[in-house]
N, C-alpha and C positions, 0 to 999 in steps of 0.2 A: 302236318302229317296227313297223308291220304288214307282214308279208311274204306274198306269193302265190308259189306254186311251180307252174310248168307242167311237163308230163311227169311228173306226180305218181305214176304207176303204174310208171314205169321205174326201173332201178337207180339212176341219178343222182338222179332225183326223190325216191326214198326216202331216199337219203343226205342230201339237202338238208332234207327234212322232219325227219329225226332230228336234224340239226345245229341247226335252228331251235328245235325243242322242248327241246333241251338248253341253249340259250343263256339268259342272264339278262335280256337287253335287247331281244330280238326276239320277236314274237308271230306265230304262223302264223294267217293269216286266210282263206286260200283255197288250194285244191289243184285244179289244172286238168288235164284230159286231153282227148284227141280225142273227137269224137262217137262214140257206140256202144261206148266202152271198157267192158269188163265190170266195172271197178272203180267206175263211177259209182254214187253213192248210199251207198257204204261210207265208214266213218270214215277220215280221212287217217292216223290213227295205228294202224290195225288191225294192220298188219304188225309193229308193235312190241308188240302186246298192250295198247295204250293207247286211251283214249277222249278225243279232243280236242274233239269237238263240231263239227269242221270236216269237212263232207262233200265227197268228191271229186265234181267236177262238170265239165261241158263248157260251162257258161254263163259267157261272158266278162264278163258284167255284174258278176261278183264282183270284178273288178279295180277297180271304183269304190270299194271298201272298203280297198284296199291302198295303202300308201305306196310299195312297191317290188315289182316282179315279178322273180324270178330264173328265167331261161329257159334250159333245156338240152333242146331238142327237135329239130326239123328246120327248115331255112330257111323253107319256106312257112308253117309254124306260127308261127315267130317273126314273120314279116311281119304275120300276122293279129293276133297279140297286141300287136304294136307299134302298130298302128293304134288299138286300143282304149286302150292306155296313154296315147297322146297325147290321146285324147278325154277321159279321166278325170284327166289330169295325174299319172299313176302313173310313178314312176321305174323304170328298167329295168337289170338286170344280164344281159348276153347272153353265154352261154358256148357257144352253138351254133356249129358250124363248117360249111363247105361253101357259103358264100354266093357268088352271082354278083357281078360288079362292079356291076351295076344294084341288087342288093339291098343291097350295102354303101353305095351312094350313098343309098338310101332310109333306112338307119340314120343316116347322117350328117345327112341333112335333118331327120329326126325329133328329133335332138339340138338343133335350134334351138328346140324347144318343150318338151322334157323333158330331164332329166339321164340319161345312159346311160354305163355302163361296158361296153365291148365289147372282149373279149379272146379270143384263140384258146385260151388256157389260164389258168385261174384259180388254179393252184397257185402259192404263194409261191415255192417252190423253183425252178419253171420260169422265173419272171420274173426271179429273181436270176441264173439261168443265162443268160438272154438278155442281161443286162447284162454278164456275163463275156465272152460271145461278141462283143458290141460292142467291148469293149476289145481283145480278141484280134484281131479283124478289122482294127481301125485300125493295129495294130502289124505285121500280117502280110499286107499287100496284095501286097508284092513278094516273090517267091521261094517262095510257098506256094499250093497248090491247095486250094480249099474244097469240101467234100462234106457233105451232110446225110443222115443215116440216121434212119429212124423205124420202130417196130414197134407194132402194136396188135392187139386181139382180132379174131376173124374176122367179127364183125358190123358193124364200122365201115364206113360206106358211102362216105366221101370219102377221096381220096388225092391228093397227100401230105396228112398231117394239118395242121390249122390251126397247130399248134405248130411243125411242120417248116417250114411256109411263113413263120412269124414268124422262125424262125432264119435262113432264107434272106434275108428282107427286111432283117433286122438286119445281116447281112454286106454285102448289096448297098448299103444306105444308108451304111454305114461306108466303102465304096469309092466313094461318089458315083455310084452306078448305080441303075437300076430293075431289080427282080428279073426281070421278064418279058423284059428285054433280054439277060440273061446266064444265065438258068436253063437247065440241061440236064436235061429232065424224064425222058427215056427213053434207054436204050442197048440196041441189039439189032443183031446181025449185025456186019459189018465197019464199025466206027465210026470208024476212023482214030485218029490221035494226039489225045490230050486237048488241047482248046484252053485256053490260058492266059486267066485272068480269068473263066472260067465257074464256076457253082456247080452241082454234080451232086446228084441226089436218088435215094435208094434207099428202098424201101418193103417191109415185111413185114406180112402179115396172117395170124393164126393163133391158135387156142386162145382163152385168156382173158387175153392180155397187156393190162394196163391202159394202159401207155404207156411206151415207151423212146425217147429222142431223143439223138442225138450229132451234134455239129458237129466235123468233122475239118479240120485245117489241116496239109496234107502238104507238107513241104519236102524238100530233098536231105539224106538221112541222118537225118532226124528228123520226127516228127509230134506234134501236140498234139491231144488229144481232150477235148472238153468234153461231159460226159454228164449227163443227168438221167433217173432211172428212177422211175416211179410204181408203188408196190405196192398202193395203195388209192385209191379215188375220194374218200375222206374229205378228202384234201388239196384237191381241187377245191371241195368243199363249204365248207370253212373259209375258203378264199380268196374264195369268192362272198359269204359273210356279211361278210367284211371290206370287200368292194367295196360292198355295200349300205349299210353303216355310213358309208362314205366319201361316199356320195351324200346322206346325211341333210340336209345344209345346202346342197346344190347344186340350184338351180332349173332349170338347163338346161346343156347342154354335152356333148361327147363325150369320154370319158376311157378310158384303158387301165389295166391293172394296174400299169404303170410309174408312172402318176400316183398310184394308190392306195398304192403302197409308197414313194413319194417317190424313185424311182430316175431320174427324168428330170433332165437337166442344166439 
């Protein structure tokens, strides 16, 4: 399976390139960056001291040679790449976060033409954690308050994180609600008594935190905390490769990591 990586000059892009190069069944065929990136023209494996023969480029036409694009960039970049993936029939694994509702709809529409895995977090552990949260939420709708906490590095530009939102959506769905109807995004000043049935969110940004996420279920005299901590982006890379392999025999459709891992009921 021939793999293209976007955001190839960033930390996640490099992790993905390294993971593909180390795999036995995947082949790196393209490494994409934004126009005017200083890495353009260099070998995709140069940071590893390897010569791959794949030059970093901003030419999206290289997607015509790929079976699957793995994308961890920014929403506008993803939208541009997605348009060309449809043109060339290239499958897509999207790990980018921060999309608007309109952009999410565009991704869903694109899945009518190509196969896509779209997930806020590609970590296998995070997706197992979401499953545990689903079970917990179903059992603790009565008598428990739900809160979601997340912490990331200082350079992350969207908040709450895609994974925190996925946690909130998981809880809301288990309660038969829409997240936007019951989310409490901010607290400041005299907020009054906490409302029953709301899901609160807390965000930390600082240093080089890869990603910490906790769902709290707080009751009278007890609380349950379901936590996932990422110590390395390598977990996201390995999950992304697993998602690409999952798409190998899928011609179209929109999937999540829950589909990839067989966790859907």
